[in-house]
BASE-249879 format. One record per residue (C-alpha): residue number from 0; x, y, z; chain; residue in three letters. Coordinates in Angstrom, 2 decimals. Example, Ala and Ser with C-alpha at 12.3 -4.5 7.8 and 13.67 -1.06 7.14 Angstrom:
// BASE-249879
<lopa nr="0" u="12.30" v="-4.50" w="7.80" kette="A" rest="ALA"/>
<lopa nr="1" u="13.67" v="-1.06" w="7.14" kette="A" rest="SER"/>
***
This chain:
// BASE-249879
<lopa nr="0" u="22.43" v="-6.26" w="10.66" kette="A" rest="UNK"/>
<lopa nr="1" u="20.00" v="-4.59" w="13.01" kette="A" rest="UNK"/>
<lopa nr="2" u="20.79" v="-1.00" w="13.94" kette="A" rest="UNK"/>
<lopa nr="3" u="20.76" v="0.40" w="17.44" kette="A" rest="UNK"/>
<lopa nr="4" u="18.18" v="2.93" w="18.61" kette="A" rest="UNK"/>
<lopa nr="5" u="18.83" v="6.59" w="17.91" kette="A" rest="UNK"/>
<lopa nr="6" u="18.99" v="7.59" w="21.57" kette="A" rest="UNK"/>
<lopa nr="7" u="21.47" v="5.83" w="23.92" kette="A" rest="UNK"/>
<lopa nr="8" u="18.69" v="5.66" w="26.50" kette="A" rest="UNK"/>
<lopa nr="9" u="15.99" v="4.25" w="24.21" kette="A" rest="UNK"/>
<lopa nr="10" u="15.66" v="0.58" w="23.27" kette="A" rest="UNK"/>
<lopa nr="11" u="14.44" v="-0.79" w="19.96" kette="A" rest="UNK"/>
<lopa nr="12" u="11.67" v="-3.35" w="20.59" kette="A" rest="UNK"/>
<lopa nr="13" u="10.69" v="-5.54" w="17.64" kette="A" rest="UNK"/>
<lopa nr="14" u="8.31" v="-7.78" w="19.59" kette="A" rest="UNK"/>
<lopa nr="15" u="9.09" v="-11.17" w="21.13" kette="A" rest="UNK"/>
<lopa nr="16" u="12.02" v="-9.49" w="22.92" kette="A" rest="UNK"/>
<lopa nr="17" u="14.40" v="-6.62" w="22.17" kette="A" rest="UNK"/>
<lopa nr="18" u="17.10" v="-7.30" w="19.64" kette="A" rest="UNK"/>
<lopa nr="19" u="19.19" v="-4.23" w="20.42" kette="A" rest="UNK"/>
<lopa nr="20" u="19.28" v="-1.78" w="23.34" kette="A" rest="UNK"/>
<lopa nr="21" u="20.70" v="1.73" w="23.26" kette="A" rest="UNK"/>
<lopa nr="22" u="23.68" v="1.83" w="20.92" kette="A" rest="UNK"/>
<lopa nr="23" u="24.76" v="-1.70" w="21.78" kette="A" rest="UNK"/>
<lopa nr="24" u="24.08" v="-4.15" w="18.94" kette="A" rest="UNK"/>
<lopa nr="25" u="23.67" v="-7.77" w="20.03" kette="A" rest="UNK"/>
<lopa nr="26" u="26.46" v="-10.14" w="19.09" kette="A" rest="UNK"/>
<lopa nr="27" u="26.11" v="-12.54" w="16.20" kette="A" rest="UNK"/>
<lopa nr="28" u="25.90" v="-15.56" w="18.47" kette="A" rest="UNK"/>
<lopa nr="29" u="23.21" v="-13.78" w="20.48" kette="A" rest="UNK"/>
<lopa nr="30" u="21.23" v="-13.31" w="17.26" kette="A" rest="UNK"/>
<lopa nr="31" u="21.07" v="-17.06" w="16.68" kette="A" rest="UNK"/>
<lopa nr="32" u="20.38" v="-17.68" w="20.37" kette="A" rest="UNK"/>
<lopa nr="33" u="17.51" v="-15.21" w="20.07" kette="A" rest="UNK"/>
<lopa nr="34" u="16.23" v="-16.92" w="16.92" kette="A" rest="UNK"/>
<lopa nr="35" u="16.30" v="-20.33" w="18.60" kette="A" rest="UNK"/>
<lopa nr="36" u="14.47" v="-18.98" w="21.66" kette="A" rest="UNK"/>
<lopa nr="37" u="11.82" v="-17.21" w="19.55" kette="A" rest="UNK"/>
<lopa nr="38" u="11.17" v="-20.41" w="17.58" kette="A" rest="UNK"/>
<lopa nr="39" u="10.71" v="-22.24" w="20.88" kette="A" rest="UNK"/>
<lopa nr="40" u="8.30" v="-19.56" w="22.15" kette="A" rest="UNK"/>
<lopa nr="41" u="6.28" v="-19.59" w="18.93" kette="A" rest="UNK"/>
<lopa nr="42" u="6.03" v="-23.39" w="19.07" kette="A" rest="UNK"/>
<lopa nr="43" u="4.73" v="-23.08" w="22.64" kette="A" rest="UNK"/>
<lopa nr="44" u="2.10" v="-20.54" w="21.49" kette="A" rest="UNK"/>
<lopa nr="45" u="0.92" v="-22.90" w="18.74" kette="A" rest="UNK"/>
<lopa nr="46" u="0.80" v="-25.80" w="21.20" kette="A" rest="UNK"/>
<lopa nr="47" u="-1.45" v="-23.71" w="23.43" kette="A" rest="UNK"/>
<lopa nr="48" u="-3.67" v="-22.83" w="20.46" kette="A" rest="UNK"/>
<lopa nr="49" u="-4.07" v="-26.44" w="19.28" kette="A" rest="UNK"/>
<lopa nr="50" u="-4.77" v="-27.60" w="22.84" kette="A" rest="UNK"/>
<lopa nr="51" u="-7.55" v="-24.99" w="23.21" kette="A" rest="UNK"/>
<lopa nr="52" u="-5.82" v="-22.70" w="25.72" kette="A" rest="UNK"/>
<lopa nr="53" u="-5.59" v="-19.87" w="23.17" kette="A" rest="UNK"/>
<lopa nr="54" u="-8.53" v="-18.96" w="20.92" kette="A" rest="UNK"/>
<lopa nr="55" u="-6.49" v="-17.72" w="17.95" kette="A" rest="UNK"/>
<lopa nr="56" u="-3.20" v="-18.82" w="16.34" kette="A" rest="UNK"/>
<lopa nr="57" u="-0.20" v="-16.53" w="17.07" kette="A" rest="UNK"/>
<lopa nr="58" u="-0.04" v="-15.03" w="13.58" kette="A" rest="UNK"/>
<lopa nr="59" u="1.38" v="-11.69" w="14.78" kette="A" rest="UNK"/>
<lopa nr="60" u="4.27" v="-13.34" w="16.61" kette="A" rest="UNK"/>
<lopa nr="61" u="4.86" v="-15.62" w="13.62" kette="A" rest="UNK"/>
<lopa nr="62" u="5.07" v="-12.67" w="11.25" kette="A" rest="UNK"/>
<lopa nr="63" u="7.60" v="-10.90" w="13.50" kette="A" rest="UNK"/>
<lopa nr="64" u="9.72" v="-14.03" w="13.67" kette="A" rest="UNK"/>
<lopa nr="65" u="9.70" v="-14.50" w="9.89" kette="A" rest="UNK"/>
<lopa nr="66" u="10.74" v="-10.87" w="9.41" kette="A" rest="UNK"/>
<lopa nr="67" u="13.65" v="-11.48" w="11.78" kette="A" rest="UNK"/>
<lopa nr="68" u="14.63" v="-14.68" w="9.90" kette="A" rest="UNK"/>
<lopa nr="69" u="14.50" v="-12.72" w="6.65" kette="A" rest="UNK"/>
<lopa nr="70" u="16.82" v="-10.05" w="8.07" kette="A" rest="UNK"/>
<lopa nr="71" u="19.28" v="-12.67" w="9.31" kette="A" rest="UNK"/>
<lopa nr="72" u="19.20" v="-14.40" w="5.92" kette="A" rest="UNK"/>
<lopa nr="73" u="20.40" v="-11.20" w="4.23" kette="A" rest="UNK"/>
<lopa nr="74" u="23.59" v="-11.19" w="6.29" kette="A" rest="UNK"/>
<lopa nr="75" u="26.83" v="-12.54" w="4.81" kette="A" rest="UNK"/>
<lopa nr="76" u="27.74" v="-15.30" w="7.25" kette="A" rest="UNK"/>
<lopa nr="77" u="31.41" v="-16.05" w="6.68" kette="A" rest="UNK"/>
<lopa nr="78" u="31.77" v="-18.28" w="9.73" kette="A" rest="UNK"/>
<lopa nr="79" u="30.97" v="-21.88" w="8.76" kette="A" rest="UNK"/>
<lopa nr="80" u="29.76" v="-22.84" w="12.23" kette="A" rest="UNK"/>
<lopa nr="81" u="27.37" v="-19.91" w="12.41" kette="A" rest="UNK"/>
<lopa nr="82" u="26.09" v="-20.54" w="8.87" kette="A" rest="UNK"/>
<lopa nr="83" u="25.51" v="-24.22" w="9.68" kette="A" rest="UNK"/>
<lopa nr="84" u="23.61" v="-23.38" w="12.86" kette="A" rest="UNK"/>
<lopa nr="85" u="21.42" v="-20.87" w="11.02" kette="A" rest="UNK"/>
<lopa nr="86" u="20.65" v="-23.50" w="8.37" kette="A" rest="UNK"/>
<lopa nr="87" u="19.67" v="-25.99" w="11.08" kette="A" rest="UNK"/>
<lopa nr="88" u="17.36" v="-23.48" w="12.76" kette="A" rest="UNK"/>
<lopa nr="89" u="15.77" v="-22.58" w="9.41" kette="A" rest="UNK"/>
<lopa nr="90" u="15.18" v="-26.27" w="8.64" kette="A" rest="UNK"/>
<lopa nr="91" u="13.63" v="-26.77" w="12.07" kette="A" rest="UNK"/>
<lopa nr="92" u="11.31" v="-23.80" w="11.59" kette="A" rest="UNK"/>
<lopa nr="93" u="10.23" v="-24.96" w="8.13" kette="A" rest="UNK"/>
<lopa nr="94" u="9.35" v="-28.37" w="9.62" kette="A" rest="UNK"/>
<lopa nr="95" u="7.23" v="-26.65" w="12.27" kette="A" rest="UNK"/>
<lopa nr="96" u="5.48" v="-24.53" w="9.61" kette="A" rest="UNK"/>
<lopa nr="97" u="4.53" v="-27.68" w="7.70" kette="A" rest="UNK"/>
<lopa nr="98" u="3.29" v="-29.30" w="10.92" kette="A" rest="UNK"/>
<lopa nr="99" u="1.17" v="-26.28" w="11.82" kette="A" rest="UNK"/>
<lopa nr="100" u="-0.24" v="-26.16" w="8.31" kette="A" rest="UNK"/>
<lopa nr="101" u="-1.32" v="-29.82" w="8.48" kette="A" rest="UNK"/>
<lopa nr="102" u="-2.92" v="-29.37" w="11.88" kette="A" rest="UNK"/>
<lopa nr="103" u="-4.78" v="-26.25" w="10.69" kette="A" rest="UNK"/>
<lopa nr="104" u="-6.17" v="-28.19" w="7.72" kette="A" rest="UNK"/>
<lopa nr="105" u="-7.29" v="-30.96" w="10.07" kette="A" rest="UNK"/>
<lopa nr="106" u="-9.16" v="-28.40" w="12.17" kette="A" rest="UNK"/>
<lopa nr="107" u="-10.86" v="-26.97" w="9.08" kette="A" rest="UNK"/>
<lopa nr="108" u="-11.89" v="-30.41" w="7.75" kette="A" rest="UNK"/>
<lopa nr="109" u="-13.45" v="-31.39" w="11.08" kette="A" rest="UNK"/>
<lopa nr="110" u="-12.98" v="-34.45" w="13.29" kette="A" rest="UNK"/>
<lopa nr="111" u="-15.15" v="-36.74" w="11.09" kette="A" rest="UNK"/>
<lopa nr="112" u="-13.07" v="-36.25" w="7.96" kette="A" rest="UNK"/>
<lopa nr="113" u="-9.92" v="-36.55" w="10.05" kette="A" rest="UNK"/>
<lopa nr="114" u="-11.06" v="-39.92" w="11.46" kette="A" rest="UNK"/>
<lopa nr="115" u="-11.95" v="-41.19" w="8.00" kette="A" rest="UNK"/>
<lopa nr="116" u="-8.57" v="-40.22" w="6.64" kette="A" rest="UNK"/>
<lopa nr="117" u="-6.78" v="-41.79" w="9.62" kette="A" rest="UNK"/>
<lopa nr="118" u="-8.79" v="-45.02" w="9.22" kette="A" rest="UNK"/>
<lopa nr="119" u="-7.89" v="-45.15" w="5.52" kette="A" rest="UNK"/>
<lopa nr="120" u="-4.21" v="-44.72" w="6.31" kette="A" rest="UNK"/>
<lopa nr="121" u="-4.34" v="-47.53" w="8.88" kette="A" rest="UNK"/>
<lopa nr="122" u="-6.05" v="-50.05" w="6.59" kette="A" rest="UNK"/>
<lopa nr="123" u="-3.84" v="-52.95" w="5.45" kette="A" rest="UNK"/>
<lopa nr="124" u="-2.32" v="-52.25" w="2.09" kette="A" rest="UNK"/>
<lopa nr="125" u="-3.33" v="-54.42" w="-0.84" kette="A" rest="UNK"/>
<lopa nr="126" u="-0.68" v="-55.71" w="-3.22" kette="A" rest="UNK"/>
<lopa nr="127" u="0.10" v="-53.03" w="-5.73" kette="A" rest="UNK"/>
<lopa nr="128" u="0.15" v="-54.08" w="-9.35" kette="A" rest="UNK"/>
<lopa nr="129" u="3.25" v="-53.06" w="-11.28" kette="A" rest="UNK"/>
<lopa nr="130" u="2.69" v="-49.83" w="-13.15" kette="A" rest="UNK"/>
<lopa nr="131" u="2.36" v="-49.97" w="-16.93" kette="A" rest="UNK"/>
<lopa nr="132" u="5.41" v="-48.91" w="-18.92" kette="A" rest="UNK"/>
<lopa nr="133" u="5.55" v="-45.17" w="-19.45" kette="A" rest="UNK"/>
<lopa nr="134" u="4.35" v="-43.85" w="-22.77" kette="A" rest="UNK"/>
<lopa nr="135" u="6.93" v="-41.97" w="-24.74" kette="A" rest="UNK"/>
<lopa nr="136" u="4.31" v="-39.54" w="-25.97" kette="A" rest="UNK"/>
<lopa nr="137" u="3.02" v="-38.63" w="-22.49" kette="A" rest="UNK"/>
<lopa nr="138" u="2.67" v="-34.89" w="-22.05" kette="A" rest="UNK"/>
<lopa nr="139" u="4.60" v="-33.03" w="-19.37" kette="A" rest="UNK"/>
<lopa nr="140" u="2.77" v="-31.40" w="-16.47" kette="A" rest="UNK"/>
<lopa nr="141" u="1.71" v="-27.91" w="-17.45" kette="A" rest="UNK"/>
<lopa nr="142" u="3.44" v="-25.46" w="-15.09" kette="A" rest="UNK"/>
<lopa nr="143" u="0.68" v="-22.91" w="-15.69" kette="A" rest="UNK"/>
<lopa nr="144" u="-2.31" v="-22.81" w="-13.33" kette="A" rest="UNK"/>
<lopa nr="145" u="-5.55" v="-21.63" w="-14.91" kette="A" rest="UNK"/>
<lopa nr="146" u="-7.58" v="-19.09" w="-12.93" kette="A" rest="UNK"/>
<lopa nr="147" u="-11.13" v="-18.35" w="-14.06" kette="A" rest="UNK"/>
<lopa nr="148" u="-13.80" v="-16.13" w="-12.48" kette="A" rest="UNK"/>
<lopa nr="149" u="-15.54" v="-17.87" w="-9.60" kette="A" rest="UNK"/>
<lopa nr="150" u="-12.78" v="-20.41" w="-8.84" kette="A" rest="UNK"/>
<lopa nr="151" u="-12.91" v="-22.06" w="-5.42" kette="A" rest="UNK"/>
<lopa nr="152" u="-9.40" v="-21.07" w="-4.34" kette="A" rest="UNK"/>
<lopa nr="153" u="-7.61" v="-24.36" w="-5.03" kette="A" rest="UNK"/>
<lopa nr="154" u="-5.65" v="-22.72" w="-7.84" kette="A" rest="UNK"/>
<lopa nr="155" u="-4.46" v="-19.98" w="-5.47" kette="A" rest="UNK"/>
<lopa nr="156" u="-3.33" v="-22.60" w="-2.94" kette="A" rest="UNK"/>
<lopa nr="157" u="-1.37" v="-24.44" w="-5.63" kette="A" rest="UNK"/>
<lopa nr="158" u="0.37" v="-21.26" w="-6.76" kette="A" rest="UNK"/>
<lopa nr="159" u="1.20" v="-20.33" w="-3.18" kette="A" rest="UNK"/>
<lopa nr="160" u="2.64" v="-23.81" w="-2.66" kette="A" rest="UNK"/>
<lopa nr="161" u="4.86" v="-23.32" w="-5.73" kette="A" rest="UNK"/>
<lopa nr="162" u="5.98" v="-19.92" w="-4.42" kette="A" rest="UNK"/>
<lopa nr="163" u="6.77" v="-21.39" w="-1.02" kette="A" rest="UNK"/>
<lopa nr="164" u="8.71" v="-24.29" w="-2.57" kette="A" rest="UNK"/>
<lopa nr="165" u="10.88" v="-22.01" w="-4.74" kette="A" rest="UNK"/>
<lopa nr="166" u="11.63" v="-19.71" w="-1.78" kette="A" rest="UNK"/>
<lopa nr="167" u="12.73" v="-22.68" w="0.34" kette="A" rest="UNK"/>
<lopa nr="168" u="15.07" v="-23.80" w="-2.47" kette="A" rest="UNK"/>
<lopa nr="169" u="16.70" v="-20.36" w="-2.19" kette="A" rest="UNK"/>
<lopa nr="170" u="16.94" v="-20.69" w="1.61" kette="A" rest="UNK"/>
<lopa nr="171" u="14.31" v="-18.02" w="2.16" kette="A" rest="UNK"/>
<lopa nr="172" u="10.76" v="-17.70" w="3.44" kette="A" rest="UNK"/>
<lopa nr="173" u="7.84" v="-16.46" w="1.31" kette="A" rest="UNK"/>
<lopa nr="174" u="7.53" v="-12.67" w="1.49" kette="A" rest="UNK"/>
<lopa nr="175" u="3.80" v="-12.74" w="0.70" kette="A" rest="UNK"/>
<lopa nr="176" u="0.75" v="-14.23" w="2.40" kette="A" rest="UNK"/>
<lopa nr="177" u="-1.87" v="-16.30" w="0.61" kette="A" rest="UNK"/>
<lopa nr="178" u="-4.38" v="-13.45" w="1.08" kette="A" rest="UNK"/>
<lopa nr="179" u="-1.98" v="-10.98" w="-0.57" kette="A" rest="UNK"/>
<lopa nr="180" u="-1.37" v="-13.45" w="-3.41" kette="A" rest="UNK"/>
<lopa nr="181" u="-5.12" v="-13.85" w="-3.95" kette="A" rest="UNK"/>
<lopa nr="182" u="-5.59" v="-10.07" w="-4.19" kette="A" rest="UNK"/>
<lopa nr="183" u="-2.63" v="-9.70" w="-6.57" kette="A" rest="UNK"/>
<lopa nr="184" u="-3.86" v="-12.47" w="-8.86" kette="A" rest="UNK"/>
<lopa nr="185" u="-7.37" v="-10.98" w="-8.91" kette="A" rest="UNK"/>
<lopa nr="186" u="-6.04" v="-7.56" w="-9.98" kette="A" rest="UNK"/>
<lopa nr="187" u="-3.67" v="-8.97" w="-12.61" kette="A" rest="UNK"/>
<lopa nr="188" u="-6.36" v="-11.30" w="-13.97" kette="A" rest="UNK"/>
<lopa nr="189" u="-8.75" v="-8.37" w="-14.42" kette="A" rest="UNK"/>
<lopa nr="190" u="-6.10" v="-6.44" w="-16.38" kette="A" rest="UNK"/>
<lopa nr="191" u="-5.28" v="-9.39" w="-18.66" kette="A" rest="UNK"/>
<lopa nr="192" u="-8.94" v="-10.26" w="-19.29" kette="A" rest="UNK"/>
<lopa nr="193" u="-9.78" v="-6.68" w="-20.22" kette="A" rest="UNK"/>
<lopa nr="194" u="-6.72" v="-6.31" w="-22.47" kette="A" rest="UNK"/>
<lopa nr="195" u="-7.02" v="-9.63" w="-24.34" kette="A" rest="UNK"/>
<lopa nr="196" u="-10.80" v="-10.21" w="-24.03" kette="A" rest="UNK"/>
<lopa nr="197" u="-10.50" v="-13.65" w="-22.44" kette="A" rest="UNK"/>
<lopa nr="198" u="-12.17" v="-15.33" w="-19.48" kette="A" rest="UNK"/>
<lopa nr="199" u="-9.29" v="-17.49" w="-18.29" kette="A" rest="UNK"/>
<lopa nr="200" u="-5.81" v="-16.35" w="-17.25" kette="A" rest="UNK"/>
<lopa nr="201" u="-3.00" v="-18.79" w="-16.46" kette="A" rest="UNK"/>
<lopa nr="202" u="-0.18" v="-18.16" w="-13.98" kette="A" rest="UNK"/>
<lopa nr="203" u="3.16" v="-19.84" w="-13.34" kette="A" rest="UNK"/>
<lopa nr="204" u="5.97" v="-19.38" w="-10.80" kette="A" rest="UNK"/>
<lopa nr="205" u="9.46" v="-18.68" w="-12.13" kette="A" rest="UNK"/>
<lopa nr="206" u="12.82" v="-17.83" w="-10.56" kette="A" rest="UNK"/>
<lopa nr="207" u="14.65" v="-15.02" w="-12.37" kette="A" rest="UNK"/>
<lopa nr="208" u="18.02" v="-13.72" w="-11.14" kette="A" rest="UNK"/>
<lopa nr="209" u="17.47" v="-15.32" w="-7.73" kette="A" rest="UNK"/>
<lopa nr="210" u="14.00" v="-13.79" w="-7.33" kette="A" rest="UNK"/>
<lopa nr="211" u="10.69" v="-15.64" w="-7.32" kette="A" rest="UNK"/>
<lopa nr="212" u="8.25" v="-14.09" w="-9.80" kette="A" rest="UNK"/>
<lopa nr="213" u="4.71" v="-14.76" w="-10.99" kette="A" rest="UNK"/>
<lopa nr="214" u="4.00" v="-14.74" w="-14.74" kette="A" rest="UNK"/>
<lopa nr="215" u="0.58" v="-14.55" w="-16.41" kette="A" rest="UNK"/>
<lopa nr="216" u="-0.73" v="-15.33" w="-19.90" kette="A" rest="UNK"/>
<lopa nr="217" u="-4.23" v="-15.16" w="-21.48" kette="A" rest="UNK"/>
<lopa nr="218" u="-5.98" v="-18.42" w="-22.39" kette="A" rest="UNK"/>
<lopa nr="219" u="-8.40" v="-18.60" w="-25.33" kette="A" rest="UNK"/>
<lopa nr="220" u="-11.10" v="-21.20" w="-24.72" kette="A" rest="UNK"/>
***
């Protein structure tokens, strides 16, 4: 729960609106009303960015909202109706995050690549041949992602996607940005390479005791 400000005359402002004023803590229903309204406001900010009204995406407001969602998620919601509404709002926000991510990638690829991809999706589908029977000896997908010096960042994106997926399974949002993950992997890779005298380090995402963790191992090539 959020705490009230120390002084009865001072308000606690967390951005995108005050969540508590003086020593009066907002009611639980007001918390979800506030969450719903902040999601609506953030969606409006992104709409303005994608339409060219704003020059930069509202990353600061998004971070504040995700911190607030994280704080709400730590509460023990015993009321079924309130827990169901929170789950609905979280699902809605995750859908918007995926939408914003796709639109950001389209902006980075440029309009030409976007048109080519759209044309390919709209082409009539050819009959698909039945797949060959699966081989019993086929190897399973290696959960480890190899990271070598000078990689182009695709490995980092894959690891971040795995982290995001595991957090969503737990009903949470990732508590790390892709830039922070890149820095952490770089530091840990340097330590492992120096200790084991290897060039390649592999990472995998695991969930241990309800916490998402990143594990590393040296690769001899």
